[in-house]
N, C-alpha and C positions, 0 to 999 in steps of 0.2 A: 629493460627485463623490470624495474622498479615501476617508472608508470605503465607498462602491461600490466600489472599484477593490482595497481591503484584502480584503474580501471573495472578492471574484472569483480573488485572488492564492491567499488559503486553497484554495477549489476545486480549483486544479489540481496540489491534491499528490496524485504518484501512489501510487497503493495495491495493494496484493496482494489480490487476491480468491479464497477459495476457494470451490467447489462441489462438491457431491455427484449426482455424474450417474448417473441412477435407469437410465437404457438400457443404463450399462457397469458400475454398482456401485462406482467409483470415483471420488476426490477428482480434481478438476482443479483448476489455477490459473493466473491471470491477472494481468498488470499494467493500471492503467486508472486514470483519475480521478473516474469513478463506475460504479455499479453496474451501472446500466443500457450502460454503454461496454463493460462486463466480458462481459456477456452476449451484448453482440451480437458480440464480436471470438472469444467461443467457437459462437457460431452453431449453438446446441443449445437446442433447447425443454423438453427434461426434466432440466432443473438443480433444485437445491434450496439457499438461501444457506447457506455454514456462518460464514463470517469475513473481517474488513475489517483490514489489517492495515498503518499508514502504514510507508510505505518512508521513512526518514532518510540521507542519507549519511554513512556510516562518517569519525569524526575523531579522528585517534588523542592520546590525552590525555601531555602530560607526567606524566613520571616524576621531573624533577626539581622539588623545592622546597626555597626556602632555602638551595642547597649541597650537601643528601643525595639521594640517590640512595633512591627507596623503588620496593620490589616488589610 
């Protein structure tokens, strides 16, 4: 059961999906958890899948290490 919850949690990661729209000849993008949901959000039939990019929260790194400041 724990393993199942872990897999469900991984699948809920929000990703950026990019598609090429044949009707407008432009790249469109949307965020979703699955490619199917992304296509549904855009509501278009003439899409060619281009890329899926996982979105991670931005965490600022500390530049102070051992009393020294690094740039």
